[in-house]
N, C-alpha and C positions, 0 to 999 in steps of 0.2 A: 097040317102044316102050321108052323108058328106064325103069329101075326104081331106086327109092330104096334105097341100100345101108345108110346109117346117118344118124342125125339126132342132133344134140347141141344142148342149150340152155345158154347161159352168159351171164354178166354181164360186160360190158366196161367197165373204168374209163376214162372219157374225161377227158383233161386237155388243156388248151390246144387244144380243138376237134379232137382226133384220137386214134386208136388204130391199132394195126397188127397184121397177121398176118404172121409171119415164119417161114421155115424153122427147124425146131427145132434142127437141126445147123447153127448159124449162124456157125461159126468162120471160114469162108472167104468169107462174103458181102462183095462189094466195097463195098456201102453199107448198113451196119447201121441199124436203126431207132433213133432218129428222124432220122438225118442226111438232109439235103436234103428234109425234109417240105415239101410245097407247099401253101400256103394257097390256097383257091379252086378246088382240084381234088378232086371227090368221091371218086374212086378213082384212085390213082396206083400204078403198079407199078415195081419194081426187080427185079433178079435175086433170086429167093427171098424176096420181100417185097411186101406189099400195104399201102398206107397208105389209111386211110379218114378222110375229113374229116366231122366232126360239125357240126351247127348249134349245139350247145350248148358252152359253154366247159368246165365241169366237172360231170359227172354220171355215172350208171351206165346204160349202154344195154343193152337186152335183145337178145341175138344168138341166132339159130337158124342152125346150120350143117348143111347137107345135103351128103352125098356120094352121087353118082349113078353108075350104070354107063354112061350115055350122056347126051346133052344133055337136061336136064329140060324140061318144058313151059314155054313163055314165061309170065311173070307178067303179069297184067292191069295195065297201066301206071296205070290210074286208082286203084289201091290204094296206089301208092307215090309219094313225093315226088321220089325220085332213083333211078335205075338205071344201072348201067354193067357192062361186061364187059371182061375182059382175060385174058392168059395168065399162068400161074404154073408155075414149075419147082421141084420138090421133090427133094432128094437122099436124104432119109430116109423120106419118106412121112408125116412128122408136122409140124404147124404149131403154133407157140407164139403166144399172144396177148400183145401188148405194150401197155403204157400209157405215154403221154407223161410222166406224173408218177411212176409207180411202177416203170417198167421191165418186165421179163418177169414175167408172172403165172404162177400154177400151172396155168392152163388149157392143155391140149394137144389139138389136133384131129388125129385119125388119118385120113389120106386113103387109105393103102394100107400093105401090109407092107414096101414098098420105095419108092424114089423114082420119079419120072415127070413127064410133062408134063400139065398140067391147064388147063382153061378155068375161069374163075370169074365168076359173076354176083353182084353185090351190089345189093340193093334196100333202100331205107330209107323208113320212114314216121315221122311225128311230129316232123318237123324244126322246124316253126314253134312247136310246143309246147315243145320243148327249148330253142330260142332264147329264147322268152319267159321260161321258168323261169330261165335263166342270167342274163337281164337283171334279173329281179325278185328272186328268192330265192337265186340262186347255184348250186343243185344240184337234181337231180331223179333219180328212179329208175324205169327201165323206160318212160319216156315216149317216147324214141326207140327204134324197133324196126328191127332189121336181119335180112334173110334173105341168107345167104351160101351159094351153091350151087357145088360143085365137081364136075367131071366130066372123064374122061380126054380129052385133046386129040385123041387119035387115034380116038376113038369116032365 
């Protein structure tokens, strides 16, 4: 059974309906964030990069990141508005959080001491509330919640 290695809570600044997780050592990425960001796709991956589409235009999302030593237990789909999985390749073992409006933030997620291949599952709740706040007031804080789970692809 897989075990949780580390957990981190952070706030993601969402701008223009999106934010990203990108390889911290991003100098050689063929498509850096936010180039080619696709509207209408909840989780989109590029080499060394994950784009996450929010239901709200501009707000602060609450993000919990978990790193596991194997595939974590499946999440109950009734708890989440959206869920998706994809592959992620890291050369450094660290992932930076990116905002559409602010660029790279100070938040860094440590996956491992060195690079490797990962699977990632992203789950989101509070999408309709974030959408409604964006339409009415313009911003919200912690209404949209994400769970981002990484585990080694070879596990």
